[in-house]
C-alpha positions, -999 to 999 in steps of 0.1 A, spaced: -253 -428 349 -260 -425 312 -273 -391 315 -244 -378 335 -219 -394 311 -236 -376 281 -236 -342 299 -200 -344 310 -190 -356 276 -206 -327 259 -190 -302 280 -157 -321 274 -158 -313 238 -150 -277 247 -115 -287 264 -82 -280 246 -74 -319 250 -105 -329 234 -99 -305 203 -66 -320 200 -76 -354 198 -103 -346 174 -80 -328 150 -56 -356 151 -86 -382 143 -97 -360 114 -61 -359 100 -62 -398 103 -91 -400 84 -80 -378 56 -44 -393 53 -48 -429 60 -61 -456 35 -86 -479 57 -86 -515 55 -123 -523 62 -128 -547 92 -162 -563 90 -187 -577 114 -220 -595 110 -248 -575 127 -267 -599 150 -303 -607 143 -328 -607 173 -325 -645 179 -288 -641 184 -278 -656 150 -258 -637 125 -268 -629 90 -238 -627 64 -257 -605 40 -258 -578 68 -220 -573 68 -207 -537 70 -171 -521 74 -166 -511 111 -132 -495 103 -139 -475 73 -140 -438 64 -171 -447 44 -189 -455 78 -194 -430 106 -206 -423 139 -216 -389 156 -190 -369 175 -211 -355 205 -216 -319 200 -211 -317 163 -232 -316 134 -206 -307 108 -187 -338 111 -184 -375 117 -159 -401 122 -154 -438 118 -168 -457 149 -134 -465 165 -123 -428 163 -157 -418 175 -153 -440 204 -121 -425 212 -131 -391 209 -161 -392 229 -143 -413 254 -116 -386 258 -143 -359 262 -160 -378 290 -129 -378 311 -112 -345 299 -123 -327 330 -125 -356 355 -162 -349 357 -174 -382 351 -189 -409 375 -169 -430 400 -177 -464 414 -165 -486 440 -142 -505 440 -123 -476 424 -128 -468 386 -148 -444 365 -172 -470 351 -193 -453 325 -172 -436 299 -154 -462 282 -186 -485 279 -211 -457 266 -187 -442 242 -182 -476 227 -216 -490 224 -232 -457 210 -204 -455 184 -210 -490 176 -247 -490 177 -245 -463 148 -225 -487 126 -254 -513 121 -272 -513 90 -307 -501 84 -321 -537 83 -311 -544 119 -311 -513 142 -302 -513 178 -330 -505 201 -327 -486 234 -331 -517 253 -302 -534 233 -280 -504 243 -289 -506 280 -282 -542 282 -249 -539 266 -241 -509 289 -251 -528 322 -230 -557 310 -200 -535 305 -205 -521 341 -211 -555 355 -178 -571 340 -157 -541 357 -172 -544 390 -168 -584 391 -130 -578 381 -125 -552 405 -142 -574 435 -115 -601 428 -87 -579 445 -88 -561 479 -61 -538 466 -86 -524 439 -109 -512 468 -85 -486 476 -75 -453 454 -50 -466 430 -12 -460 432 4 -475 401 -22 -475 371 -54 -456 363 -81 -483 366 -102 -473 337 -75 -482 313 -78 -517 327 -111 -528 337 -127 -499 314 -110 -516 284 -126 -550 294 -160 -535 302 -161 -518 268 -151 -553 252 -177 -569 270 -204 -544 263 -192 -544 224 -194 -583 226 -230 -583 237 -242 -557 211 -225 -578 184 -239 -610 200 -205 -628 200 -208 -663 212 -189 -675 243 -159 -685 225 -157 -651 210 -163 -633 242 -134 -651 257 -113 -640 227 -125 -602 230 -114 -601 265 -83 -616 259 -75 -593 231 -88 -565 254 -63 -574 283 -35 -569 258 -47 -534 254 -51 -525 288 -31 -504 311 -20 -467 318 6 -455 344 -9 -431 370 21 -409 365 0 -393 338 -26 -382 362 -30 -343 364 -20 -339 327 -35 -338 293 -26 -374 289 -52 -390 317 -83 -384 295 -67 -406 267 -72 -434 292 -108 -434 290 -109 -426 253 -85 -457 246 -106 -479 268 -136 -472 246 -117 -476 214 -97 -506 224 -127 -525 237 -146 -520 203 -118 -529 183 -109 -561 206 -148 -573 201 -146 -568 164 -112 -585 161 -127 -613 182 -157 -615 158 -129 -619 128 -118 -650 144 -86 -636 163 -77 -658 190 -61 -651 224 -57 -671 259 -91 -682 270 -81 -681 305 -69 -644 306 -93 -637 335 -80 -665 356 -43 -662 355 -17 -644 376 0 -634 342 -34 -624 329 -55 -600 348 -32 -608 378 -5 -588 362 -25 -555 375 -33 -566 409 -8 -583 431 -36 -598 452 -60 -608 423 -81 -638 432 -107 -649 407 -133 -670 418 -160 -689 401 -194 -669 402 -229 -680 405 -254 -674 376 -271 -639 372 -303 -660 382 -288 -664 418 -263 -635 417 -276 -598 417 -263 -576 394 -237 -551 410 -256 -521 400 -287 -533 422 -264 -531 452 -247 -499 451 -251 -465 432 -223 -443 418 -207 -413 428 -219 -383 405 -194 -352 411 -208 -319 415 -173 -302 401 -147 -314 380 -121 -328 399 -106 -361 416 -134 -376 435 -113 -376 469 -113 -337 468 -151 -337 472 -149 -345 505 -124 -315 512 -146 -291 493 -176 -300 516 -155 -296 548 -140 -265 538 -171 -247 526 -185 -257 561 -156 -241 578 -160 -211 557 -194 -206 569 -185 -210 604 -159 -183 598 -180 -158 582 -207 -162 609 -179 -156 636 -166 -125 618 -195 -102 609 -202 -118 576 -167 -113 562 -142 -138 554 -111 -128 576 -83 -138 553 -56 -116 568 -63 -136 603 -57 -171 589 -24 -183 601 -24 -219 589 -48 -245 572 -46 -281 581 -62 -307 559 -65 -343 576 -69 -366 546 -57 -402 534 -23 -403 519 -27 -402 480 3 -390 465 -11 -379 432 -36 -358 448 -11 -339 471 0 -310 450 6 -279 471 12 -256 442 -6 -267 410 4 -248 379 -25 -259 356 -60 -268 356 -53 -305 354 -28 -301 387 -56 -282 403 -80 -310 397 -59 -333 415 -50 -312 446 -64 -315 480 -46 -284 487 -62 -261 457 -98 -275 463 -97 -267 500 -84 -232 494 -107 -223 465 -137 -236 484 -126 -216 515 -124 -183 491 -157 -190 474 -179 -211 495 -181 -237 466 -167 -253 437 -176 -250 401 -165 -256 365 -151 -221 367 -131 -230 397 -104 -244 376 -101 -215 349 -66 -204 346 -76 -171 361 -88 -187 392 -60 -210 394 -35 -183 396 -55 -156 417 -33 -141 445 -55 -146 474 -57 -184 465 -18 -184 462 -14 -170 494 -38 -194 513 -20 -224 496 13 -212 511 -4 -216 546 -19 -251 540 -3 -283 550 -17 -321 550 -17 -346 578 -25 -382 572 -42 -399 602 -35 -436 604 -74 -443 605 -79 -425 573 -74 -450 547 -73 -442 509 -106 -459 501 -133 -439 484 -157 -461 506 -144 -451 538 -123 -419 539 -128 -386 556 -114 -354 554 -110 -328 583 -103 -291 577 -91 -269 603 -83 -232 603 -60 -218 628 -65 -180 633 -44 -153 651 -42 -159 687 -46 -196 685 -85 -200 677 -91 -230 654 -124 -238 634 -127 -272 620 -152 -294 604 -151 -331 591 -169 -346 561 -176 -384 561 -197 -385 531 -203 -357 504 -234 -351 486 -231 -371 455 -214 -400 471 -232 -436 465 -241 -433 503 -257 -399 496 -268 -399 460 -277 -368 441 -312 -361 437 -329 -365 403 -335 -327 400 -298 -319 408 -285 -345 385 -309 -329 356 -295 -296 368 -258 -307 362 -265 -323 329 -285 -292 316 -258 -269 330 -230 -291 311 -250 -295 278 -266 -261 271 -234 -245 264 -228 -272 235 -263 -280 223 -295 -262 217 -323 -264 244 -345 -285 223 -317 -312 216 -308 -311 255 -345 -318 265 -345 -344 237 -318 -364 253 -332 -361 288 -366 -377 275 -348 -403 253 -324 -415 281 -355 -416 305 -376 -436 278 -347 -456 265 -360 -491 271 -390 -480 250 -369 -465 220 -371 -488 189 -340 -473 174 -314 -458 196 -300 -436 167 -327 -411 181 -300 -405 208 -273 -399 185 -294 -374 165 -299 -352 195 -263 -357 205 -254 -341 173 -273 -310 180 -303 -316 159 -339 -313 170 -367 -338 168 -377 -323 136 -347 -340 121 -359 -375 129 -380 -396 106 -416 -395 114 -417 -430 131 -391 -420 154 -408 -387 167 -421 -405 200 -412 -375 222 
């Protein structure tokens, strides 16, 4: 999860939306006069040392902007920009119940880890534990609602549970006590929420960026003593405001209750689009192979009369005429037609040139959706069936029930690495890319996780202090 998130985040730095929020953040740093917000960095015992106070919200303190060696930003802005980068192409991982779990948490904890003073550096194991806590909190909150098991209709889940997970992860890294943790989650809940109407626009990536930033800020404000409703997770007017059937329950301790990540993998995307379209892509690619085999290795575009997609009813992924890359990423119709034309999907599939090519536009006009009653809008149970009706009435069909990359059919390690390398090599030098892979795989052995940030900025192992050159 960490390796994949870093890869899509690095690639995301090249997008227009990420460049805009980066420029905005730079201007804020140049124009605003910062009021420092202090935290006490935790000692290994969990106690706090007042002499280790540092300003977390200050232009004097900076964290890495992934893929950039030329500038850094204060931790809150770094968490924001890197979070936006992760979701800027809708290429990040997806869990069930439905959310993008990693982007908000990882962006926040990496930015925060760089804010600790030299006397108390954060180890790779510290980072791993905080990350797991952030994922666990999201999963447990989502399991309190049957509604959360379906593809959302009203709000984007990372903006809600991602904010809570980010706050929990940062609270763990800061070693907040129980009361401070409750306050951190109460503060985070007041930051949470984003309407789904902004899906398929440049605004959607801000949901993950804000979740990272707001979670980090909530933990820091809780450490300052800011207090909220301690029952925020238990109330209908708290987290229940987001889910109509929210039903929190007392959970057993971790000693008797397994971590959710031990029970289920995540879905890793092979191309940057809404997860539901990945079923469509696999089914359409299979139909294309059958078409080509029956037509002397040529795709008979002129003989296609109709394309029928049997998919769940997900309104914001029903876009018959996408006009931008963001709309194309949220279009059953576009992904089906693109996969039929090319045989597969890739990052390049969503370029302006490919979105508007005449052959694809012609196929889109022939495409219609059907919503079988048994095809529920859940990432755990949905399917996609693609049927091509040719001249003369001949029909060629195929159905996908589990695509490669789904948690029931996870990517092999070598394919995940290939995805990471493909995403990262256009942004960072090869030595830094290999350094990230080695660091992530050995993270529990890393004494100072700033080595990861060194590579994320594009530096090589030669830039590391001698004692950190374990690679």
